[in-house]
N, C-alpha and C positions, 0 to 999 in steps of 0.2 A: 801909447802904451808905456807904462811905467818901466823904468830901467831897473832890473832886478838886482844887478851886481852889487850896487851900493847898499841895498837893503839887506842882502844876505850877510854882510859883514857885521850887522848890528847884533848886540847882545840881546838875549831874551830870557825871561824868567823860566825856571824849570816848571814843568807841568806837574801839578799835585792832585788834580781831580781824576775822576774815573769816568768812563764813557757809559752813559745810561743806555738801556735798551730802547730803541726807537719804536714806538707803537705804530700799528698800521694807520693808514690815512685818516685824518680827522676832518670831517666836513666843516667848512667855514659857514656857520649858521647864517640864515637870512640872506645868503648871497643869491643874486639873480643875474642872468646873462645881460648882454649889452643891448643897446637901443638900435632901432632901425634907422634912426636919424643920423645924418652925417655929423661928425664931431662939432660941437658948439663950444666956442671958447667960453670958459667960465672965469669969474673974477679971480684974481690971483689969491691963492690961499696962503696962510702963514708959511714961513720957511719950513721945508720938510726936514725930517731928521737927517743928520749927517750921513751921507751914503758911504758904505764900505768901499774902499778903493778896489779897483778891478783885481789888483794883485797885492793885497796887504800882507807882507811877509812876516814881520815880527811886531805885532802890537801886543799890548798887555792882555793876558788871557783871563777870562772869567772862569769860575768853577764850572765843570760840566755837569749841570743839573737839568732835570726835565723842566720845561716851562709850560705853564697853562696855555691853552689855546683861547684866544680872545675872538669874540665875534666881530667880523667885518660888517660895516653898515651896508644896507641895501644899496646897490649902485644904479644900474640902468635896466631898462625893459628888455625882454627877449629880442634876439636878433634873428628875424625870420629870413636869413639869407642862406644860400646853399654852401654853408661852411661845414666842414666835417673834421674828424680827427680830434686830437687832444693837444693842448698847449701846456708844456711844462715851463716854469718860470721861477724867478727869485722873488720872494715876498719878504719884506722887512717887518717882522712881528716880534714884539717883546724884546726889542733891542738887538736882535740878531738876524742875519740873512738866513732864510729858510727856503726849502724847496716846496713849491705849490703846483697843483695841477688843475686844469679846468677843461671843459669841452671847448671845441673850436668856436662856439658862439658865446662863450663867456659863462655858461651855466656850470653848476656843480663844482664850484671852486673848493678845493680841498688842500689843507696844509698837510704835507707828508713828513716833514722832519721837525723835531722839537728840541734838538740838542743846543745847549748854550755855547755855540761855536759857529763860525761862518760855514754855511753850506751854500755853494753857488755853482755856476757853469753847468746846469743840468742839460742832459741830452737823452731823448727817447730812443730805444732800440727800434729797428725796422718793424718788428711785429707789435710794438706798443706795449710789451710786457715788462720791460726793464727800463730803469733810469740810471745812467751813469752821471756822476757829479764829483766836484772837488769839495773837500771838507777839511777843516782844521781841528776836528774833534780829537785827533791824536797828537796835538802839539806841532804838527807839521802838515802842510797841505798835501793830501793824498787823494788818489782816485778811488772812489767807492762805486758799487752798484747796489741797487735795491729793487724790489718789485715795484711796479707802477702804482701800487696802492700804498707804498711806503714800508713794506715788510722786508725783513731779513737783510739789512744793510751788510755789505761785505767789502772789506778793503782789498784792492787789487795791487797797489804799489807800496813799496817800502824801501827806504834807503837810497832813493834816486834823486834827492833834492826836493824842491817844491813842485808839485804837479797840478796842472790846471787843464781846463777846456777839453774834456774827453768828448769824442764823437764816434759813434758806432759806424762801422762799415755797412754798406747796403745788405750784405749777407749776414750781418750780425756776428761774424766770427772774430772781428778785430776791433780794436779801439785805438784811434789816433789821439794823441794828447800832447801837451807841452810840459817839458821839464826844465826848471830853472836851476842852474848851478853855475858856479864861478861867476862870471859877469855876463852870461848870455842865457837866453831862452831858446830852446830848440824843439822841433817836432819829433816825436817818437811814435812808434806803433807797437802794440802788443796784442796777444790773444785776448779775447773778451773775458776769459776766465782768469786773466792775470797771471798765468803760469810764468814763473821765473822773474816776476816783477819785484825782486827783492835785492837789487844791487845795481851794478853799472850796466847790466844787460849786454846787448851785443856791442862789440868793439869795432872800431874802424870808421866811425863818423858817418858822413853822408853816403848814401847808397848801401848802408849796412842792412837796409830793409830787404835786400834781395833774398834774404833768408831770415829765419827766426821770426820776429814779430810780424813781418810783412806777410807771412804765410800762416799766422795764427798762433805762434809760440812765444818764446822769450821776447822781451822788449828789444827793439832795434831802433837806432837813431837814424833819422832820415835827413836832417839838416845839421850842419856843423859850422855855420858862420857866426862871427861875433855879433852881439847885439840881440835883437828880438825877432824871433820867428814864431808866430803865435796863431792861435785860433784855427786849427786845421778843420776842414770839412771835406767829405768824400763826394766825388761825382756819383751820379745815380748808378752807373755801371761798375763802380768800385775801382776803376783803372787809374783815377787821378785824385789828387788832394790839392785843394786851394788853401792858401794861408796868407797871412800878412807878414811882411818883413821890412825892416829898415836897413838891410844889408848895404844899400847904396846911398844912405842918407835919409831921404824921405821914406815914410812908411807907405808901402804900396802892396797891391794884391799880386800874388804869384800863384802859379800852378806847377805841380811836379807830378811825375808818375808815382804810383802808389809805392814803388820801391825806392823813392828818393831821387831818381834820375830825371834828366831832361827838365830842369827847372827853367821856367820862362816867366818873364814879367808881363802882367796884364794891364796895369794902370801906371800912369806916369804923372808925377807932380800933383797928386790929389791929397796926400797926407791922410790916408784912410785909417779908420779904427780897425780893430781886429776882427770882430764878428762878421761872418759872411755866410752865404748859403747858396746852394745850387737849385735851379728849377728842376721839376720832376723829369723833364726831357733832357736835361743837361745842357740846354742851349743858352741859358742865362745864369749869371751870378748876381746876387744882390749883396750890398755892403753899405757902410756909412763912411762919410769923409767930411773933412772941414775942420775949422778951428773949434776949440772947446767953447761951448755955448751956442754954436751955430753950425752944428753938424747935420748933414742931410743924407737921406736914403737914395741910393743909386742902383741902377742895373747896368750890366754890360755883358756883351757876348764873351764867351770863353776865349775867343781869338783877339779880344781887346777892342772890337768894333762896337758901334752903336751905343756909346755911353749915354745914359739918360738919367737926369735928376728927377726924383719923384716927389720930394717934399721941398717946401720953401719957407716954412715957418718954424721958429723955435729951435730946440736942440733935439735931435732924433738919433737913435742908436739901435744896434742889435737886430737887424731884420732877419726874418725866416719865412720861407715859402710854405704855403699850405700843401697838404698831400696831393690835392688835385691841380696844383700849379696856378690857381686863379687868384690867390690872395697873398698878401705879405703882412705878417704881424711884426710890430716893432715897438720900441719904447720912445715916448715923446714927453717933453717937459713943458708943453704948450699951455697947460693950465697952472703952472707953478709947482707941479709935482710930477714925479715919474709915473706915468700910467701907460697901459698897453693900448695900442690902436691897430685897426685893420685898414687896409686899402687894397684896391685892385692892383694888379702888377703894372698898370699904366699910371698909377697914382690917383685914380679917380675913386669915388665912393668912400671917402675917408670916414671912418666910424670909430668912435671911442668905445673900447672894450671893457676897461675897468675905470673906476672912479673912487679911489680910496685915499684917505689922507696919508697913508703910509706908502712908501715907494714900491714899485714893482718893475722889474726889468729882466734882461737876458732871456727873452722868450725863445723857445724852440718848439716848432710844430711837428707833430708826428701822428701816427695812426691812433 
């Protein structure tokens, strides 16, 4: 995870554009869902466009103008597997990260945002009706929500630093997210309507979530350690939050109570990436770990037992469980481009879900 502190000190140009109205979801024409075949390695394609860093704080801004939607080429045949729900993900189109949505089998791919600014870290609400995401359309990374069809985007945070990785609580009432300020990134929680998210929020650091944001109101800070505490995800019962932290040197997976108390370390010496997810029964966590260029998908029990590596090829990131708990969607670079793949929770039945020359990543599965 990139260290935010140094980047926050950089100068950046003043914002001169205006934010366009984001139209409802635009179908990506000629898109078809994925194949029934297990993923087949394809010849290496030309180098993909430069990927947007996970936390690009101050890069040169382009004017905020609507962009035309370009047709994605047909990809793979329908996937007649018992996959359900929807997958929201980041799609790199027309030079910017956008939010896209598709069915669990890869059908009906739709581009939801068209703003000439970074839109990423999408997350579906438990009922599948809303998407929370981070965007730089206002010259600073803020948390927004919009309808699952791309309608009525609304800003939830303001004046809290740079904000990333929103995740809805299981009851849909709260959103956990990461706020970067000073030289650290920490986990916060706020009401899903963003009430009070216009300043420093709750005071008092860790355990501040015992009131305020942890119960659905003003933002409350749950972690307060130096360094990076990132990518929070809620346990299915809403009582716990998993996150990645480098508080003790190596980046590892941690779990805390939903009010920020009782922090305990789950992995040791794995150098994990941030994105993680809980299985539907709360028994397993999935995450990715390893050196850049050779990262792999793992599962582990919440008590730290039964660590299992599920991938062994290429570079793999950002896993998310299906709503029925039978599948994991993730990003892989095994064909020379970032595409989305499915596999069973034991690593079997690997299936390529997308096959587009433009990169796609940060999938999140929901209803």
